[in-house]
All heavy atoms as an XYZ file, in Angstrom:
853
protein
N    -106.190   -117.831   -171.036
C    -106.961   -118.089   -169.837
C    -108.393   -117.582   -170.008
O    -109.326   -118.204   -169.557
C    -106.265   -117.424   -168.646
C    -106.917   -117.699   -167.345
S    -106.726   -119.430   -166.927
C    -107.277   -119.424   -165.274
N    -108.548   -116.441   -170.670
C    -109.881   -115.881   -170.870
C    -110.705   -116.770   -171.794
O    -111.911   -116.936   -171.587
C    -109.786   -114.469   -171.433
N    -110.048   -117.334   -172.804
C    -110.768   -118.210   -173.722
C    -111.245   -119.461   -172.993
O    -112.353   -119.935   -173.220
C    -109.875   -118.607   -174.898
C    -109.596   -117.471   -175.851
C    -108.736   -117.940   -177.008
C    -108.419   -116.798   -177.946
N    -107.617   -117.240   -179.084
N    -110.392   -119.983   -172.099
C    -110.777   -121.169   -171.335
C    -111.966   -120.866   -170.435
O    -112.923   -121.636   -170.376
C    -109.596   -121.656   -170.490
C    -109.949   -122.812   -169.604
C    -110.065   -124.099   -170.112
C    -110.178   -122.616   -168.248
C    -110.399   -125.159   -169.310
C    -110.507   -123.673   -167.428
C    -110.621   -124.953   -167.955
N    -111.913   -119.730   -169.733
C    -113.012   -119.347   -168.831
C    -114.307   -119.147   -169.602
O    -115.378   -119.596   -169.166
C    -112.658   -118.065   -168.087
O    -111.520   -118.266   -167.293
N    -114.210   -118.485   -170.747
C    -115.405   -118.265   -171.560
C    -115.971   -119.592   -172.045
O    -117.184   -119.823   -171.984
C    -115.061   -117.360   -172.764
O    -114.520   -116.140   -172.274
C    -116.290   -117.073   -173.598
N    -115.095   -120.469   -172.513
C    -115.543   -121.781   -172.965
C    -116.168   -122.588   -171.852
O    -117.178   -123.279   -172.042
N    -115.568   -122.494   -170.665
C    -116.108   -123.215   -169.513
C    -117.511   -122.717   -169.163
O    -118.426   -123.522   -168.945
C    -115.174   -123.063   -168.312
C    -115.596   -123.780   -167.032
C    -115.538   -125.292   -167.235
C    -114.702   -123.367   -165.886
N    -117.679   -121.421   -169.140
C    -118.993   -120.852   -168.815
C    -120.032   -121.197   -169.884
O    -121.171   -121.558   -169.560
C    -118.893   -119.341   -168.638
C    -118.150   -118.887   -167.390
C    -117.992   -117.368   -167.399
C    -118.872   -119.340   -166.131
N    -119.640   -121.079   -171.135
C    -120.586   -121.410   -172.204
C    -120.933   -122.893   -172.182
O    -122.097   -123.276   -172.388
C    -120.017   -121.015   -173.568
C    -119.948   -119.512   -173.844
C    -119.261   -119.245   -175.182
C    -121.321   -118.887   -173.821
N    -119.962   -123.738   -171.918
C    -120.219   -125.176   -171.832
C    -121.142   -125.509   -170.679
O    -122.059   -126.343   -170.808
N    -120.906   -124.862   -169.543
C    -121.769   -125.099   -168.382
C    -123.196   -124.638   -168.662
O    -124.164   -125.323   -168.325
C    -121.210   -124.385   -167.159
N    -123.316   -123.481   -169.286
C    -124.654   -122.970   -169.610
C    -125.357   -123.883   -170.611
O    -126.541   -124.214   -170.443
C    -124.549   -121.549   -170.158
N    -124.630   -124.299   -171.643
C    -125.237   -125.180   -172.650
C    -125.634   -126.514   -172.028
O    -126.718   -127.048   -172.321
C    -124.265   -125.393   -173.816
N    -124.793   -127.052   -171.159
C    -125.113   -128.315   -170.498
C    -126.328   -128.191   -169.602
O    -127.182   -129.092   -169.559
N    -126.420   -127.079   -168.918
C    -127.570   -126.865   -168.035
C    -128.857   -126.740   -168.851
O    -129.884   -127.347   -168.509
C    -127.359   -125.601   -167.188
O    -126.157   -125.764   -166.428
C    -128.511   -125.352   -166.248
N    -128.805   -125.961   -169.914
C    -129.988   -125.804   -170.757
C    -130.384   -127.149   -171.361
O    -131.573   -127.516   -171.371
C    -129.736   -124.736   -171.853
C    -130.842   -124.741   -172.894
C    -129.600   -123.362   -171.226
N    -129.437   -127.906   -171.862
C    -129.727   -129.223   -172.429
C    -130.355   -130.137   -171.382
O    -131.338   -130.834   -171.649
C    -128.448   -129.859   -172.994
C    -128.683   -131.252   -173.523
C    -129.298   -131.453   -174.747
C    -128.304   -132.364   -172.778
C    -129.524   -132.724   -175.232
C    -128.520   -133.638   -173.243
C    -129.136   -133.822   -174.474
O    -129.358   -135.083   -174.940
N    -129.784   -130.125   -170.174
C    -130.332   -130.962   -169.101
C    -131.747   -130.570   -168.741
O    -132.601   -131.427   -168.504
N    -132.002   -129.275   -168.695
C    -133.350   -128.811   -168.376
C    -134.349   -129.183   -169.479
O    -135.497   -129.544   -169.210
C    -133.351   -127.296   -168.157
C    -132.668   -126.806   -166.877
C    -132.599   -125.282   -166.881
C    -133.419   -127.298   -165.654
N    -133.913   -129.081   -170.708
C    -134.820   -129.359   -171.817
C    -135.094   -130.846   -172.001
O    -136.161   -131.229   -172.482
C    -134.262   -128.756   -173.113
C    -134.214   -127.228   -173.158
C    -133.553   -126.762   -174.448
C    -135.602   -126.627   -173.022
N    -134.156   -131.687   -171.638
C    -134.350   -133.125   -171.841
C    -134.834   -133.838   -170.587
O    -135.063   -135.048   -170.617
C    -133.040   -133.779   -172.310
O    -132.023   -133.551   -171.332
C    -132.604   -133.217   -173.658
N    -134.998   -133.107   -169.501
C    -135.467   -133.736   -168.262
C    -136.931   -134.127   -168.402
O    -137.690   -133.535   -169.172
C    -135.290   -132.762   -167.093
N    -137.298   -135.119   -167.631
C    -138.694   -135.603   -167.705
C    -139.538   -134.783   -166.738
O    -139.855   -135.194   -165.631
C    -138.743   -137.081   -167.364
C    -137.977   -137.883   -168.383
C    -138.155   -139.339   -168.215
C    -137.348   -140.010   -169.309
N    -137.658   -141.352   -169.538
N    -139.874   -133.586   -167.197
C    -140.714   -132.688   -166.423
C    -141.777   -132.134   -167.346
O    -141.651   -132.174   -168.567
C    -139.890   -131.511   -165.884
C    -138.809   -131.882   -164.945
C    -138.152   -130.618   -164.445
N    -136.928   -130.950   -163.713
C    -135.958   -130.133   -163.494
N    -136.032   -128.916   -163.948
N    -134.905   -130.501   -162.818
N    -142.732   -131.513   -166.733
C    -143.755   -130.851   -167.541
C    -143.182   -129.546   -168.074
O    -142.132   -129.077   -167.621
C    -145.005   -130.545   -166.693
O    -144.648   -129.613   -165.673
C    -145.581   -131.804   -166.077
N    -143.845   -128.986   -169.009
C    -143.392   -127.716   -169.588
C    -143.290   -126.617   -168.560
O    -142.347   -125.840   -168.549
N    -144.286   -126.572   -167.665
C    -144.287   -125.542   -166.615
C    -143.107   -125.749   -165.667
O    -142.446   -124.785   -165.272
C    -145.578   -125.600   -165.807
C    -146.750   -125.070   -166.535
C    -147.127   -123.712   -165.924
N    -148.331   -123.257   -166.593
C    -148.356   -122.144   -167.294
N    -147.301   -121.409   -167.391
N    -149.463   -121.782   -167.889
N    -142.835   -126.980   -165.282
C    -141.719   -127.263   -164.371
C    -140.386   -126.888   -165.023
O    -139.507   -126.315   -164.377
C    -141.714   -128.744   -163.983
C    -142.849   -129.149   -163.076
C    -142.886   -130.658   -162.863
O    -142.432   -131.422   -163.711
N    -143.441   -131.064   -161.736
N    -140.258   -127.209   -166.304
C    -139.024   -126.886   -167.020
C    -138.862   -125.370   -167.143
O    -137.774   -124.838   -166.936
C    -139.019   -127.533   -168.416
O    -139.165   -128.948   -168.258
C    -137.744   -127.231   -169.165
N    -139.953   -124.687   -167.445
C    -139.888   -123.233   -167.544
C    -139.516   -122.606   -166.204
O    -138.717   -121.672   -166.147
C    -141.233   -122.671   -168.020
C    -141.524   -122.925   -169.479
C    -142.921   -122.451   -169.861
O    -143.713   -122.023   -169.012
N    -143.221   -122.527   -171.154
N    -140.104   -123.135   -165.130
C    -139.810   -122.601   -163.803
C    -138.344   -122.871   -163.435
O    -137.661   -121.999   -162.895
C    -140.741   -123.199   -162.744
C    -140.561   -122.591   -161.361
C    -140.838   -121.097   -161.344
O    -141.802   -120.614   -161.927
N    -139.963   -120.351   -160.684
N    -137.876   -124.064   -163.738
C    -136.488   -124.401   -163.447
C    -135.539   -123.514   -164.243
O    -134.517   -123.033   -163.721
C    -136.221   -125.874   -163.751
N    -135.843   -123.270   -165.489
C    -135.021   -122.405   -166.328
C    -135.065   -120.966   -165.811
O    -134.030   -120.284   -165.765
C    -135.496   -122.481   -167.776
C    -134.615   -121.825   -168.830
C    -133.199   -122.377   -168.767
C    -135.190   -122.045   -170.220
N    -136.241   -120.499   -165.419
C    -136.366   -119.148   -164.874
C    -135.566   -119.016   -163.582
O    -134.893   -117.996   -163.358
C    -137.837   -118.806   -164.627
N    -135.633   -120.034   -162.741
C    -134.851   -120.016   -161.495
C    -133.355   -119.982   -161.787
O    -132.597   -119.273   -161.123
C    -135.188   -121.224   -160.631
C    -136.609   -121.179   -160.068
O    -137.223   -120.075   -160.080
O    -137.099   -122.237   -159.634
N    -132.943   -120.757   -162.781
C    -131.529   -120.798   -163.154
C    -131.065   -119.425   -163.647
O    -130.024   -118.912   -163.233
C    -131.283   -121.860   -164.234
C    -129.879   -121.846   -164.764
C    -128.831   -122.377   -164.029
C    -129.589   -121.291   -166.004
C    -127.541   -122.353   -164.512
C    -128.306   -121.257   -166.497
C    -127.273   -121.792   -165.745
O    -126.003   -121.767   -166.216
N    -131.849   -118.816   -164.526
C    -131.482   -117.504   -165.070
C    -131.457   -116.460   -163.956
O    -130.565   -115.601   -163.908
C    -132.447   -117.107   -166.204
C    -132.254   -115.657   -166.626
C    -132.266   -118.029   -167.398
N    -132.422   -116.533   -163.047
C    -132.433   -115.608   -161.914
C    -131.185   -115.797   -161.056
O    -130.560   -114.817   -160.618
C    -133.702   -115.817   -161.060
O    -134.846   -115.605   -161.876
C    -133.732   -114.865   -159.874
N    -130.803   -117.038   -160.822
C    -129.593   -117.312   -160.041
C    -128.340   -116.779   -160.710
O    -127.462   -116.207   -160.057
N    -128.261   -116.950   -162.027
C    -127.107   -116.426   -162.767
C    -127.089   -114.901   -162.692
O    -126.035   -114.287   -162.494
C    -127.121   -116.924   -164.229
C    -126.100   -116.187   -165.077
C    -126.862   -118.419   -164.283
N    -128.237   -114.288   -162.838
C    -128.318   -112.823   -162.770
C    -127.915   -112.330   -161.388
O    -127.165   -111.349   -161.252
C    -129.722   -112.354   -163.120
N    -128.404   -113.003   -160.353
C    -128.032   -112.624   -158.990
C    -126.527   -112.802   -158.766
O    -125.874   -111.964   -158.134
C    -128.815   -113.444   -157.963
C    -130.295   -113.100   -157.940
O    -130.672   -112.040   -158.487
O    -131.077   -113.899   -157.381
N    -125.973   -113.891   -159.290
C    -124.535   -114.130   -159.170
C    -123.725   -113.062   -159.882
O    -122.706   -112.590   -159.374
N    -124.179   -112.668   -161.057
C    -123.502   -111.613   -161.816
C    -123.552   -110.295   -161.055
O    -122.550   -109.565   -160.997
C    -124.148   -111.455   -163.197
O    -124.103   -112.707   -163.872
C    -123.466   -110.401   -164.026
N    -124.686   -110.000   -160.465
C    -124.818   -108.778   -159.673
C    -123.871   -108.807   -158.475
O    -123.212   -107.800   -158.162
C    -126.268   -108.601   -159.192
O    -127.130   -108.568   -160.332
C    -126.442   -107.326   -158.396
N    -123.779   -109.953   -157.819
C    -122.879   -110.074   -156.660
C    -121.423   -109.910   -157.077
O    -120.639   -109.249   -156.390
C    -123.092   -111.419   -155.971
N    -121.057   -110.497   -158.206
C    -119.673   -110.366   -158.690
C    -119.378   -108.915   -159.041
O    -118.313   -108.391   -158.714
C    -119.423   -111.306   -159.893
C    -118.116   -110.980   -160.588
C    -119.429   -112.753   -159.450
N    -120.314   -108.253   -159.696
C    -120.129   -106.840   -160.049
C    -119.949   -105.992   -158.793
O    -119.079   -105.116   -158.744
C    -121.327   -106.332   -160.872
O    -121.460   -107.138   -162.035
C    -121.161   -104.884   -161.269
N    -120.767   -106.248   -157.776
C    -120.637   -105.501   -156.523
C    -119.287   -105.782   -155.868
O    -118.640   -104.869   -155.343
C    -121.779   -105.860   -155.581
N    -118.832   -107.025   -155.913
C    -117.539   -107.371   -155.327
C    -116.402   -106.690   -156.064
O    -115.448   -106.201   -155.444
C    -117.334   -108.884   -155.343
O    -118.267   -109.519   -154.511
N    -116.475   -106.645   -157.377
C    -115.437   -105.979   -158.169
C    -115.419   -104.486   -157.864
O    -114.353   -103.883   -157.720
C    -115.648   -106.251   -159.676
C    -114.781   -105.354   -160.533
C    -115.361   -107.712   -159.983
N    -116.584   -103.887   -157.746
C    -116.668   -102.467   -157.402
C    -116.059   -102.211   -156.029
O    -115.300   -101.255   -155.842
C    -118.129   -101.986   -157.436
O    -118.655   -102.218   -158.747
C    -118.245   -100.515   -157.092
N    -116.379   -103.082   -155.075
C    -115.825   -102.947   -153.726
C    -114.299   -103.105   -153.746
O    -113.583   -102.356   -153.082
C    -116.461   -103.978   -152.791
C    -115.953   -103.907   -151.396
N    -116.253   -102.870   -150.540
C    -115.136   -104.740   -150.692
C    -115.649   -103.063   -149.389
N    -114.964   -104.197   -149.460
N    -113.800   -104.053   -154.519
C    -112.361   -104.263   -154.636
C    -111.688   -103.042   -155.237
O    -110.614   -102.625   -154.790
C    -112.073   -105.507   -155.483
C    -110.606   -105.826   -155.740
C    -109.883   -106.131   -154.434
C    -110.476   -106.995   -156.696
N    -112.305   -102.458   -156.241
C    -111.741   -101.262   -156.871
C    -111.664   -100.114   -155.864
O    -110.653    -99.416   -155.784
C    -112.608   -100.862   -158.065
C    -112.108    -99.648   -158.803
C    -113.012    -99.312   -159.976
C    -112.563    -98.032   -160.656
N    -113.464    -97.642   -161.732
N    -112.729    -99.930   -155.089
C    -112.729    -98.866   -154.087
C    -111.674    -99.117   -153.014
O    -110.972    -98.189   -152.590
C    -114.110    -98.748   -153.445
C    -115.169    -98.212   -154.385
C    -116.572    -98.323   -153.812
O    -116.798    -98.987   -152.799
N    -117.532    -97.686   -154.470
N    -111.542   -100.355   -152.579
C    -110.538   -100.695   -151.580
C    -109.132   -100.472   -152.122
O    -108.243    -99.991   -151.411
C    -110.712   -102.139   -151.128
N    -108.928   -100.804   -153.392
C    -107.625   -100.595   -154.027
C    -107.293    -99.108   -154.103
O    -106.156    -98.702   -153.826
C    -107.634   -101.213   -155.425
O    -106.469   -100.906   -156.116
N    -108.259    -98.302   -154.453
C    -108.037    -96.857   -154.511
C    -107.745    -96.291   -153.122
O    -106.867    -95.437   -152.960
C    -109.247    -96.163   -155.125
C    -109.412    -96.422   -156.600
C    -110.727    -95.900   -157.158
O    -111.661    -95.577   -156.416
N    -110.810    -95.825   -158.479
N    -108.446    -96.786   -152.108
C    -108.209    -96.325   -150.745
C    -106.808    -96.721   -150.280
O    -106.103    -95.936   -149.648
C    -109.264    -96.902   -149.787
C    -109.084    -96.485   -148.344
C    -109.228    -94.994   -148.140
O    -109.990    -94.331   -148.832
N    -108.491    -94.448   -147.200
N    -106.405    -97.941   -150.607
C    -105.065    -98.398   -150.240
C    -103.998    -97.556   -150.927
O    -103.008    -97.163   -150.302
C    -104.892    -99.874   -150.605
C    -103.526   -100.485   -150.322
C    -103.210   -100.429   -148.828
C    -103.470   -101.912   -150.829
N    -104.195    -97.274   -152.203
C    -103.242    -96.442   -152.941
C    -103.130    -95.063   -152.290
O    -102.045    -94.525   -152.116
C    -103.667    -96.317   -154.394
C    -102.652    -95.590   -155.258
C    -103.067    -95.480   -156.725
N    -103.341    -96.789   -157.281
C    -104.472    -97.112   -157.910
N    -105.426    -96.222   -158.059
N    -104.656    -98.318   -158.407
N    -104.267    -94.486   -151.920
C    -104.269    -93.169   -151.279
C    -103.546    -93.226   -149.933
O    -102.743    -92.353   -149.615
C    -105.707    -92.672   -151.097
C    -105.801    -91.411   -150.305
N    -105.399    -90.194   -150.809
C    -106.216    -91.174   -149.032
C    -105.575    -89.267   -149.887
N    -106.071    -89.838   -148.801
N    -103.843    -94.260   -149.150
C    -103.205    -94.404   -147.835
C    -101.701    -94.567   -147.969
O    -100.933    -93.961   -147.222
C    -103.808    -95.604   -147.082
O    -105.215    -95.386   -146.926
C    -103.175    -95.783   -145.721
N    -101.289    -95.391   -148.924
C     -99.849    -95.597   -149.132
C     -99.159    -94.307   -149.547
O     -98.082    -93.988   -149.048
C     -99.611    -96.694   -150.171
C     -99.865    -98.113   -149.707
C     -99.691    -99.083   -150.874
C     -98.946    -98.493   -148.568
N     -99.772    -93.571   -150.456
C     -99.133    -92.332   -150.903
C     -99.105    -91.293   -149.791
O     -98.160    -90.514   -149.696
C     -99.825    -91.779   -152.141
O    -101.153    -91.376   -151.838
N    -100.118    -91.298   -148.930
C    -100.164    -90.319   -147.846
C     -99.249    -90.695   -146.687
O     -98.654    -89.817   -146.058
C    -101.606    -90.177   -147.340
N     -99.099    -91.986   -146.404
C     -98.348    -92.405   -145.225
C     -96.954    -92.934   -145.530
O     -96.024    -92.732   -144.767
C     -99.121    -93.489   -144.465
C    -100.438    -92.979   -143.912
O    -100.618    -91.756   -143.829
O    -101.297    -93.814   -143.564
N     -96.805    -93.628   -146.636
C     -95.535    -94.295   -146.916
C     -94.438    -93.310   -147.303
O     -93.305    -93.437   -146.850
C     -95.730    -95.338   -148.014
C     -94.546    -96.242   -148.286
C     -94.165    -97.015   -147.031
C     -94.846    -97.207   -149.415
N     -94.757    -92.342   -148.137
C     -93.742    -91.391   -148.590
C     -93.126    -90.620   -147.414
O     -91.898    -90.547   -147.308
C     -94.324    -90.448   -149.637
N     -93.930    -90.056   -146.512
C     -93.317    -89.356   -145.373
C     -92.518    -90.307   -144.464
O     -91.465    -89.929   -143.946
C     -94.511    -88.763   -144.609
C     -95.601    -88.679   -145.617
C     -95.380    -89.832   -146.543
N     -93.002    -91.534   -144.300
C     -92.279    -92.489   -143.460
C     -90.929    -92.825   -144.085
O     -89.907    -92.899   -143.384
C     -93.103    -93.754   -143.259
N     -90.901    -93.028   -145.391
C     -89.641    -93.328   -146.075
C     -88.681    -92.152   -145.964
O     -87.481    -92.338   -145.763
C     -89.898    -93.673   -147.544
C     -90.562    -95.013   -147.753
S     -89.573    -96.394   -147.168
C     -88.178    -96.300   -148.255
N     -89.188    -90.947   -146.095
C     -88.335    -89.767   -145.966
C     -87.749    -89.689   -144.558
O     -86.565    -89.385   -144.387
C     -89.126    -88.504   -146.288
N     -88.553    -89.999   -143.561
C     -88.064    -90.000   -142.180
C     -86.995    -91.056   -141.955
O     -85.992    -90.814   -141.267
N     -87.187    -92.222   -142.526
C     -86.205    -93.300   -142.391
C     -84.894    -92.903   -143.076
O     -83.801    -93.098   -142.525
C     -86.755    -94.615   -142.968
C     -87.876    -95.146   -142.074
C     -85.657    -95.655   -143.117
C     -88.652    -96.294   -142.676
N     -84.987    -92.337   -144.265
C     -83.784    -91.905   -144.981
C     -83.044    -90.832   -144.195
O     -81.812    -90.863   -144.114
C     -84.148    -91.400   -146.376
C     -84.561    -92.493   -147.334
C     -85.030    -91.967   -148.682
O     -84.990    -90.735   -148.907
O     -85.441    -92.793   -149.512
N     -83.780    -89.895   -143.601
C     -83.145    -88.853   -142.792
C     -82.440    -89.462   -141.585
O     -81.323    -89.061   -141.236
C     -84.184    -87.823   -142.318
C     -84.689    -86.941   -143.453
O     -84.034    -86.915   -144.518
O     -85.735    -86.292   -143.258
N     -83.078    -90.446   -140.944
C     -82.476    -91.090   -139.778
C     -81.202    -91.841   -140.161
O     -80.199    -91.791   -139.441
C     -83.477    -92.035   -139.119
N     -81.220    -92.528   -141.294
C     -80.030    -93.258   -141.748
C     -78.906    -92.281   -142.077
O     -77.742    -92.493   -141.686
C     -80.367    -94.146   -142.963
C     -79.112    -94.678   -143.636
C     -81.268    -95.308   -142.546
N     -79.226    -91.198   -142.776
C     -78.203    -90.204   -143.103
C     -77.621    -89.581   -141.845
O     -76.404    -89.371   -141.747
C     -78.774    -89.122   -144.020
C     -79.061    -89.642   -145.410
O     -78.453    -90.608   -145.852
N     -79.992    -89.011   -146.100
N     -78.459    -89.284   -140.866
C     -77.992    -88.722   -139.598
C     -77.094    -89.718   -138.866
O     -76.043    -89.341   -138.328
C     -79.192    -88.342   -138.724
C     -78.774    -87.628   -137.451
O     -77.948    -86.691   -137.544
O     -79.262    -88.022   -136.370
N     -77.495    -90.978   -138.863
C     -76.682    -92.023   -138.218
C     -75.311    -92.119   -138.880
O     -74.287    -92.188   -138.203
C     -77.403    -93.367   -138.281
C     -76.613    -94.508   -137.735
C     -76.498    -94.696   -136.369
C     -75.950    -95.387   -138.597
C     -75.753    -95.751   -135.856
C     -75.209    -96.439   -138.098
C     -75.099    -96.624   -136.720
N     -75.294    -92.120   -140.202
C     -74.012    -92.192   -140.917
C     -73.154    -90.977   -140.609
O     -71.944    -91.109   -140.408
C     -74.251    -92.305   -142.431
C     -74.794    -93.642   -142.863
C     -75.131    -93.684   -144.342
O     -75.365    -92.647   -144.968
N     -75.176    -94.882   -144.897
N     -73.751    -89.805   -140.557
C     -73.000    -88.588   -140.251
C     -72.414    -88.651   -138.847
O     -71.255    -88.284   -138.632
C     -73.917    -87.362   -140.393
C     -73.244    -86.073   -140.031
C     -72.345    -85.489   -140.908
C     -73.512    -85.450   -138.821
C     -71.723    -84.297   -140.586
C     -72.887    -84.259   -138.486
C     -71.995    -83.672   -139.370
N     -73.197    -89.134   -137.889
C     -72.733    -89.184   -136.502
C     -71.683    -90.270   -136.271
O     -70.808    -90.113   -135.427
C     -73.913    -89.400   -135.554
C     -74.827    -88.204   -135.468
C     -75.990    -88.438   -134.515
O     -76.016    -89.415   -133.785
N     -76.952    -87.532   -134.522
N     -71.763    -91.354   -136.990
C     -70.834    -92.460   -136.754
C     -69.572    -92.382   -137.601
O     -68.620    -93.130   -137.342
C     -71.518    -93.809   -137.028
O     -71.995    -93.842   -138.368
C     -72.644    -94.063   -136.034
N     -69.520    -91.500   -138.582
C     -68.352    -91.424   -139.466
C     -67.058    -91.152   -138.709
O     -66.051    -91.816   -138.962
C     -68.578    -90.375   -140.563
C     -67.499    -90.390   -141.627
C     -67.380    -91.750   -142.303
O     -68.366    -92.368   -142.651
N     -66.159    -92.218   -142.483
N     -67.017    -90.216   -137.746
C     -65.752    -89.997   -137.022
C     -65.300    -91.252   -136.247
O     -64.109    -91.574   -136.240
C     -66.078    -88.854   -136.053
C     -67.244    -88.154   -136.664
C     -68.014    -89.203   -137.390
N     -66.254    -91.953   -135.625
C     -65.883    -93.166   -134.891
C     -65.366    -94.241   -135.842
O     -64.408    -94.950   -135.523
C     -67.079    -93.719   -134.090
C     -67.454    -92.880   -132.885
C     -68.426    -91.758   -133.237
O     -68.856    -91.614   -134.373
N     -68.749    -90.938   -132.250
N     -65.984    -94.368   -136.994
C     -65.531    -95.360   -137.970
C     -64.131    -95.020   -138.476
O     -63.292    -95.908   -138.673
C     -66.506    -95.466   -139.142
C     -67.879    -96.076   -138.811
C     -68.801    -95.980   -140.020
C     -67.726    -97.508   -138.374
N     -63.864    -93.742   -138.666
C     -62.526    -93.309   -139.093
C     -61.498    -93.644   -138.021
O     -60.413    -94.164   -138.324
C     -62.531    -91.800   -139.394
O     -63.516    -91.529   -140.400
C     -61.172    -91.334   -139.886
N     -61.833    -93.383   -136.761
C     -60.919    -93.701   -135.664
C     -60.682    -95.202   -135.558
O     -59.547    -95.648   -135.343
C     -61.467    -93.173   -134.331
C     -61.368    -91.683   -134.174
C     -61.965    -91.212   -132.848
O     -62.626    -91.990   -132.159
N     -61.736    -89.961   -132.514
N     -61.725    -95.986   -135.704
C     -61.581    -97.443   -135.648
C     -60.661    -97.919   -136.771
O     -59.784    -98.756   -136.565
C     -62.959    -98.134   -135.731
C     -63.747    -97.890   -134.444
C     -62.811    -99.629   -135.996
C     -65.203    -98.331   -134.516
N     -60.836    -97.345   -137.969
C     -59.963    -97.701   -139.092
C     -58.514    -97.353   -138.804
O     -57.600    -98.129   -139.106
N     -58.278    -96.194   -138.203
C     -56.904    -95.788   -137.856
C     -56.310    -96.729   -136.813
O     -55.139    -97.119   -136.912
C     -56.891    -94.346   -137.352
C     -57.199    -93.330   -138.435
C     -57.424    -91.928   -137.900
O     -57.384    -91.729   -136.659
O     -57.646    -91.018   -138.728
N     -57.093    -97.093   -135.817
C     -56.605    -98.024   -134.782
C     -56.274    -99.378   -135.398
O     -55.255    -99.995   -135.044
C     -57.631    -98.198   -133.663
C     -57.757    -97.016   -132.758
N     -56.698    -96.476   -132.062
C     -58.840    -96.263   -132.420
C     -57.111    -95.443   -131.342
N     -58.421    -95.292   -131.542
N     -57.124    -99.841   -136.291
C     -56.853   -101.122   -136.945
C     -55.578   -101.058   -137.773
O     -54.798   -102.021   -137.796
C     -58.034   -101.543   -137.821
C     -59.293   -101.996   -137.075
C     -60.430   -102.228   -138.063
C     -59.021   -103.253   -136.281
N     -55.337    -99.933   -138.440
C     -54.099    -99.775   -139.209
C     -52.878    -99.820   -138.279
O     -51.864   -100.454   -138.596
C     -54.110    -98.465   -139.998
C     -55.097    -98.482   -141.165
O     -55.506    -99.589   -141.577
O     -55.451    -97.380   -141.652
N     -52.967    -99.146   -137.113
C     -51.852    -99.162   -136.152
C     -51.630   -100.558   -135.592
O     -50.492   -100.998   -135.435
C     -52.113    -98.164   -135.019
C     -51.744    -96.745   -135.446
C     -51.858    -95.793   -134.293
N     -53.115    -95.073   -134.557
C     -53.890    -94.534   -133.661
N     -53.583    -94.576   -132.394
N     -54.985    -93.929   -134.002
N     -52.714   -101.274   -135.312
C     -52.590   -102.644   -134.788
C     -51.949   -103.533   -135.847
O     -51.057   -104.326   -135.555
C     -53.967   -103.193   -134.351
C     -54.457   -102.473   -133.102
C     -53.901   -104.702   -134.125
C     -55.889   -102.777   -132.732
N     -52.376   -103.384   -137.073
C     -51.813   -104.179   -138.164
C     -50.325   -103.887   -138.328
O     -49.508   -104.808   -138.506
C     -52.565   -103.886   -139.462
C     -52.162   -104.809   -140.593
O     -51.971   -106.016   -140.331
O     -52.048   -104.320   -141.734
N     -49.959   -102.615   -138.236
C     -48.542   -102.247   -138.353
C     -47.748   -102.828   -137.186
O     -46.622   -103.329   -137.372
C     -48.396   -100.734   -138.412
N     -48.322   -102.781   -135.991
C     -47.613   -103.302   -134.817
C     -47.440   -104.810   -134.934
O     -46.379   -105.358   -134.590
C     -48.369   -102.945   -133.544
N     -48.445   -105.507   -135.407
C     -48.344   -106.956   -135.574
C     -47.308   -107.286   -136.643
O     -46.526   -108.229   -136.502
C     -49.724   -107.554   -135.935
C     -49.606   -108.991   -136.395
C     -50.669   -107.451   -134.752
N     -47.261   -106.480   -137.696
C     -46.268   -106.705   -138.745
C     -44.858   -106.493   -138.215
O     -43.922   -107.208   -138.595
C     -46.509   -105.766   -139.920
O     -47.724   -106.064   -140.538
N     -44.675   -105.511   -137.322
C     -43.349   -105.261   -136.734
C     -42.933   -106.399   -135.819
O     -41.745   -106.721   -135.696
C     -43.346   -103.950   -135.944
C     -43.442   -102.737   -136.865
O     -43.176   -102.899   -138.074
O     -43.782   -101.646   -136.374
N     -43.880   -107.045   -135.168
C     -43.566   -108.142   -134.250
C     -43.292   -109.442   -134.990
O     -42.590   -110.315   -134.490
C     -44.725   -108.368   -133.273
C     -44.976   -107.265   -132.264
C     -46.207   -107.612   -131.437
C     -43.782   -107.059   -131.361
N     -43.854   -109.599   -136.144
C     -43.693   -110.842   -136.899
C     -42.282   -110.897   -137.469
O     -41.801   -109.934   -138.062
C     -44.681   -110.918   -138.042
O     -45.985   -110.917   -137.553
N     -41.642   -112.046   -137.325
C     -40.292   -112.161   -137.911
C     -40.392   -112.277   -139.426
O     -41.379   -112.796   -139.968
C     -39.745   -113.452   -137.306
C     -40.956   -114.241   -136.927
C     -42.022   -113.224   -136.608
N     -39.390   -111.751   -140.095
C     -39.358   -111.831   -141.549
C     -38.962   -113.216   -142.002
O     -39.213   -113.609   -143.139
C     -38.376   -110.809   -142.130
C     -38.882   -109.377   -141.932
O     -40.107   -109.218   -141.822
O     -38.057   -108.465   -141.883
N     -38.362   -113.977   -141.105
C     -37.896   -115.321   -141.451
C     -39.044   -116.304   -141.236
O     -39.518   -116.495   -140.129
C     -36.715   -115.701   -140.563
C     -36.069   -116.997   -141.003
O     -36.353   -117.437   -142.144
O     -35.293   -117.543   -140.213
N     -39.516   -116.980   -142.296
C     -40.646   -117.890   -142.173
C     -40.292   -119.202   -141.473
O     -41.141   -120.028   -141.271
C     -41.087   -118.120   -143.613
C     -39.899   -117.824   -144.444
C     -39.091   -116.819   -143.698
N     -39.013   -119.407   -141.077
C     -38.617   -120.681   -140.464
C     -38.920   -120.719   -138.982
O     -38.761   -121.745   -138.338
C     -37.115   -120.921   -140.672
C     -36.775   -121.100   -142.120
C     -35.271   -121.256   -142.322
O     -34.493   -121.077   -141.399
N     -34.894   -121.607   -143.534
N     -39.328   -119.664   -138.365
C     -39.577   -119.637   -136.938
C     -40.862   -120.302   -136.586
O     -41.819   -120.431   -137.148
C     -39.561   -118.184   -136.409
C     -39.920   -118.150   -134.944
C     -38.253   -117.541   -136.667
């Protein structure tokens, strides 16, 4: 991908320079057009560099925020889940016992003879 991008940029630059040099303009007009083009590229490069710097700073801030806020929140959630499991375990055990008794009672009521 990097080779393609580099080739694309070099091709665009070469095409632009060729177009400027072969255009029917005076030398001064061609020089001014080329100077404007180079200035535009330089300004674009500066803008991209500033954007990358801003993105890096935002990424670092996000990482800091996540480490400061997410870890304690996850610990709180884990504690709440563990507490819930601890509190509901006796009820779940009782429900399991009731289901076993119901199953046994249904088995006692069912006839052993499959012809009924």
